[in-house]
C-alpha positions in Angstrom: 149.1 203.1 11.8 151.6 201.1 13.5 150.9 201.4 17.3 149.4 205.2 16.6 152.5 205.9 14.3 152.5 206.9 10.4 153.1 204.2 8.1 153.2 203.0 4.6 149.4 202.8 3.1 149.7 199.0 2.6 148.2 199.2 6.1 144.9 199.4 7.4 144.5 201.7 9.1 140.9 201.8 10.3 142.9 199.4 13.0 143.4 202.2 15.1 140.5 202.7 16.6 140.9 198.8 18.1 143.6 199.7 20.2 143.4 199.0 23.6 145.5 199.4 27.1 146.3 202.1 28.9 148.9 204.1 31.0 151.3 201.7 32.7 154.1 202.3 35.4 156.4 200.2 33.6 155.9 201.9 30.4 156.6 205.3 32.3 159.4 204.4 34.1 161.0 203.5 30.8 160.4 206.0 29.2 161.9 208.6 31.7 165.0 206.5 31.3 165.0 207.0 27.8 164.4 210.6 28.2 167.4 211.3 30.2 168.9 210.8 26.8 167.7 214.4 26.4 169.8 215.6 29.0 173.4 214.6 27.5 172.2 217.3 24.7 171.9 220.4 27.5 173.4 219.3 29.8 176.5 220.1 27.4 174.8 222.9 25.6 174.2 224.5 29.2 177.9 224.1 30.5 180.0 224.7 28.2 178.6 228.7 27.5 179.6 229.0 31.3 182.7 227.1 30.3 184.1 229.0 28.2 183.6 232.5 29.9 185.6 231.1 33.5 188.6 232.7 33.9 190.2 229.8 34.9 188.7 227.5 31.9 190.2 230.4 29.7 193.5 231.1 30.7 194.9 227.2 31.0 193.4 226.3 27.4 192.8 229.6 25.6 195.7 232.4 27.2 195.2 234.3 24.1 191.2 235.1 24.3 192.1 235.6 28.2 194.1 238.1 27.5 192.5 240.4 25.4 189.5 239.8 27.9 191.7 241.1 30.1 193.5 244.3 28.8 191.3 245.2 25.6 188.9 246.9 27.5 187.9 249.1 25.1 187.1 246.1 22.0 183.8 244.6 22.4 183.6 241.9 23.8 182.2 240.2 22.1 185.2 240.0 19.9 187.5 239.1 23.0 185.8 235.7 22.0 187.0 235.8 19.1 189.5 233.1 18.6 189.5 229.5 16.1 191.2 227.6 18.9 188.2 228.2 21.1 185.4 227.0 18.0 187.3 224.6 17.9 186.1 223.7 21.3 183.2 223.9 21.1 181.8 223.1 17.1 183.3 219.4 17.7 180.4 218.0 19.2 178.4 219.1 16.7 180.6 217.6 13.8 181.1 214.6 15.4 177.1 214.4 15.9 176.1 214.8 12.6 179.0 212.0 11.6 177.8 209.6 14.3 174.3 210.2 13.6 175.0 208.1 10.3 176.2 205.3 12.0 174.0 205.6 14.9 170.9 204.9 12.5 172.8 201.4 10.9 172.3 200.6 14.1 169.0 202.0 15.9 167.5 200.0 12.4 169.3 196.7 12.3 170.6 196.5 16.6 168.0 198.2 18.7 167.2 201.6 20.0 168.4 200.1 23.1 171.6 199.6 22.0 172.1 203.0 19.9 171.3 204.1 23.9 173.8 202.4 25.7 175.7 203.0 23.1 175.6 206.7 23.2 175.3 206.8 26.6 179.0 204.9 27.1 180.4 207.8 25.0 179.0 210.5 26.6 180.3 208.3 30.0 184.2 208.3 28.2 183.6 212.2 26.6 183.1 214.1 29.9 185.0 212.4 32.2 187.9 213.5 29.3 187.3 217.4 29.7 187.0 216.8 33.6 190.9 215.8 33.5 191.7 217.6 30.7 195.8 218.7 30.3 196.3 220.3 27.2 194.0 220.9 24.3 193.9 217.7 22.8 192.7 216.5 25.4 189.4 218.9 25.4 188.6 218.2 21.5 188.8 214.4 21.8 186.7 214.6 24.6 184.3 216.6 22.8 184.4 214.2 20.2 182.8 211.6 22.2 180.4 213.3 24.0 179.6 214.5 20.3 179.0 210.3 19.6 176.8 210.4 22.3 174.7 213.1 21.4 174.4 211.8 17.9 173.3 208.2 19.3 171.1 209.5 21.6 169.3 212.1 19.5 168.9 208.9 17.2 167.6 206.4 19.1 165.8 208.5 22.2 162.5 210.9 20.3 162.0 206.6 18.5 162.0 205.0 21.4 159.4 207.0 22.9 157.3 207.7 19.6 157.0 203.6 20.0 157.2 203.1 23.5 154.2 205.4 23.9 150.7 205.2 24.5 149.2 206.5 20.7 146.4 208.8 22.7 149.3 210.6 24.3 152.7 209.8 21.6 153.3 213.8 21.9 153.5 214.3 25.7 155.4 211.3 26.1 157.9 212.0 23.0 158.0 215.3 24.8 159.8 214.3 28.1 163.1 214.7 25.2 162.9 218.1 24.9 161.5 218.3 29.2 165.4 216.7 30.4 167.0 218.4 27.6 165.8 221.9 29.0 166.4 220.3 32.6 169.7 219.2 31.6 170.8 223.5 30.3 169.0 224.5 33.3 170.7 222.2 35.9 174.1 222.8 34.2 173.7 226.8 34.6 173.2 226.4 38.0 176.3 224.0 38.2 178.1 227.1 36.2 177.1 229.9 38.9 178.4 227.9 41.9 181.5 226.2 40.1 182.4 229.7 38.8 183.6 231.1 42.6 185.9 227.6 42.8 189.5 228.2 42.0 191.3 227.3 40.0 189.6 223.8 39.4 185.7 224.9 39.0 185.9 224.9 35.3 187.0 220.6 35.8 183.7 219.9 37.3 181.4 221.5 35.4 182.5 220.1 32.8 183.3 216.5 35.1 179.3 216.2 36.0 178.2 214.8 32.6 178.9 212.0 33.1 175.9 211.9 35.6 173.3 212.0 33.3 175.6 209.6 30.6 175.5 207.4 34.1 172.0 207.2 34.1 171.3 206.9 30.4 173.7 204.1 30.6 173.3 202.2 33.9 169.5 202.2 33.2 170.0 201.5 28.9 170.6 197.8 30.5 167.9 197.5 32.1 165.4 199.1 29.2 162.9 197.1 27.7 163.5 197.4 23.0 160.4 198.4 21.7 157.8 196.2 20.4 158.2 197.9 16.8 162.4 196.6 16.6 161.6 193.1 18.7 159.5 193.0 15.6 161.3 193.8 12.8 164.0 191.5 13.9 161.2 188.8 13.5 161.1 188.3 17.6 157.4 187.6 16.8 156.7 186.6 20.3 159.5 189.1 22.9 157.6 191.5 20.5 154.1 190.4 22.0 154.9 190.4 25.1 156.5 193.7 25.2 153.2 195.1 24.4 151.1 193.3 26.3 153.4 195.2 29.1 153.3 198.0 28.2 149.3 198.2 27.5 148.7 196.8 30.4 146.0 194.3 28.2 146.3 191.2 26.7 143.9 192.8 23.7 146.7 193.6 21.6 146.0 192.3 18.6 145.7 194.9 16.4 147.9 196.9 17.1 150.1 193.5 17.2 148.6 193.2 13.0 149.7 197.0 12.7 153.6 196.3 13.6 153.8 192.8 11.6 152.5 194.6 8.6 154.5 197.6 8.7 157.8 195.0 9.2 157.0 193.1 6.6 157.3 196.0 4.6 160.2 197.4 6.2 161.5 194.0 5.1 161.3 194.6 1.9 162.9 197.6 2.2 167.0 196.6 1.6 168.4 200.2 0.7 166.5 202.8 3.2 168.3 205.8 2.4 167.7 205.4 -1.4 163.7 204.9 -0.5 163.5 208.4 1.2 164.0 209.9 -2.4 160.8 208.1 -3.5 158.3 210.0 -4.3 155.5 208.6 -1.9 158.8 209.5 0.5 159.2 213.1 -0.3 156.5 215.0 1.6 157.8 213.4 4.4 161.2 213.7 3.9 161.2 217.8 2.8 159.1 218.1 6.2 162.0 215.7 8.8 164.5 218.1 7.0 162.8 221.5 7.2 161.7 221.4 10.2 165.2 220.8 12.7 166.5 222.8 10.0 164.4 226.2 11.2 164.4 224.8 14.7 168.5 225.6 14.4 167.8 228.6 12.2 165.3 230.8 15.1 169.1 230.4 16.7 167.6 229.6 20.3 170.8 227.3 20.8 172.9 229.8 20.0 170.8 232.1 23.0 171.5 228.8 25.0 175.5 227.9 24.5 176.9 231.1 24.5 174.2 232.8 27.2 177.0 233.7 30.0 178.9 235.6 26.9 176.6 237.1 25.6 175.0 238.7 28.7 178.8 239.3 30.1 178.6 241.2 27.0 175.3 243.0 27.4 177.1 244.8 30.5 176.3 242.2 33.5 178.8 241.0 35.6 180.0 237.6 35.4 177.9 236.6 38.5 175.0 238.2 36.8 175.7 236.9 33.7 175.1 233.0 35.1 172.5 233.9 37.2 170.6 234.9 34.1 171.3 231.9 32.2 170.0 229.9 34.8 166.7 232.2 34.2 166.7 231.5 30.5 167.2 227.5 31.0 164.3 228.1 34.0 161.9 229.6 31.5 162.5 227.0 29.0 161.9 223.8 30.9 158.8 226.0 31.7 158.0 225.9 27.9 158.8 222.2 27.5 156.5 221.5 30.4 153.4 224.2 28.8 154.3 221.8 25.9 153.8 218.5 27.2 150.2 219.3 28.7 149.1 221.0 25.5 150.5 219.6 22.4 148.4 216.7 22.0 144.9 219.4 22.5 145.9 222.0 20.9 148.1 220.7 17.9 151.4 220.7 16.4 150.5 223.0 13.8 148.7 225.6 16.5 152.1 225.6 18.5 154.6 225.6 15.4 152.9 228.9 14.3 151.9 230.6 17.7 155.3 230.7 18.7 156.8 231.5 15.1 155.6 234.7 15.3 156.2 235.2 18.8 160.1 234.5 18.2 160.0 236.5 15.3 158.3 239.8 17.5 161.2 238.9 19.9 164.2 238.6 17.4 163.3 242.1 15.3 163.2 243.7 19.7 166.2 242.6 20.0 168.1 243.8 16.6 166.3 247.5 17.3 167.8 247.9 21.4 171.5 246.5 20.3 171.5 248.6 16.7 170.8 251.4 18.9 173.0 251.3 22.3 175.2 248.1 21.7 178.6 249.7 20.5 182.5 250.0 20.6 184.4 250.2 24.5 180.4 251.1 25.5 178.4 249.5 28.4 174.4 249.2 27.7 172.2 251.2 30.0 170.8 248.7 33.1 167.2 249.4 31.6 168.5 248.1 28.1 170.4 245.4 29.2 167.6 244.4 31.6 164.7 244.4 28.4 166.5 242.2 26.4 167.2 239.6 29.4 163.3 239.7 29.2 162.9 239.3 26.0 165.6 236.6 25.5 163.2 234.6 28.3 159.9 235.4 25.7 162.2 233.9 22.9 162.6 230.8 24.9 159.9 229.8 26.5 158.2 230.4 22.9 161.0 227.8 21.9 160.4 226.0 24.6 156.9 224.6 24.0 157.0 224.5 20.2 159.9 224.0 18.2 162.2 222.9 20.3 160.1 219.9 21.2 158.4 219.7 18.1 161.8 219.4 15.9 162.2 216.2 17.3 158.2 214.7 17.9 156.9 215.8 14.6 160.3 214.1 12.3 160.3 211.0 14.3 155.7 210.7 14.0 155.9 211.4 9.9 158.1 208.2 8.5 156.5 205.1 8.0 159.1 201.8 9.7 160.8 200.9 6.7 162.2 204.2 6.8 161.9 205.6 10.2 165.3 204.9 11.3 167.2 206.6 7.9 164.7 209.1 8.4 165.7 210.1 11.8 169.4 209.8 11.1 168.4 212.8 8.3 166.7 215.1 11.3 
């Protein structure tokens, strides 16, 4: 194992038992700073759904949706938000994030994890500023595209950075800091939306503009972050790599771990086409897992719940303020779930959390679907009891996601690839 990670068979796995070191303040600070990258994605998930339910925002950029919302009272609330431009606004971030992650893979592999963190933070910073000052749809979309680049680079580099910096014995919990900051970003965004919704007519600008705060933390913090030992060794900077390894482990006795890094690096250097190597027979199990786990993570529907939470709760018959308040509640629940994951993942194991939470989420989905099928219809207001029950079920669902498929969807793929294909594998994720 290289740095406690799973690597190719050529590395002497028995060395892992000789690893020394302890948790140092230096590595704690570095991991916390890097983990703020998760708050970029989380803040956008939380803030965008709230903003798209604000009348002032809709009036300025999507007047058709606003008028339909105000005057088509007997139309299903969910359908009032059916608009191609609004869909483009929300989905443009994910498109640019998908495209940029392949460029991020190349930069992360060849120039280091830290550079990708800086690029991601800078792009998100500019995108947030553009959205806050948007005067037309074009500015909104360009801002969203830049936010997507930031998310793509952050999601590519931060989980790798955390995995490679963390002490082997607490790697799972450390890597889950990414999910924790994602959840905190969601929670903070929902709280901000609750208050900015009362600031007419510019509250939505404040909601979108405050995205620059986590981006600024990530960018400025990234300037002072050390590069990971894995990346330094991979670039041939052996002395620097050993110095960083000694510093983050708090001991000079790092020879066993350092030898593993060198062995893994030599294997990685021999690989000229990492994406092609992913398709080799020996890498197929990791590739299948790295494709399936994030795919299943998205198919749980959690991001839809979080992104559209205010709109969903409005459609269930809650008022605008009540909808935002309910979104705050779900944000708090998923954050608590992430804390549970940090405390339990290295003790209970990844498989147990996947299976337990999977059953819990399926049951919640089924019951929510039944309740909506019974009481949710055109022009009908859903009874309060049903609405409250659905909110509680959504909270049960998001809590399960928060301690399982949310953090483990990032953690497991970052652990299973050998160094020579790790960055390419993370791009697939």
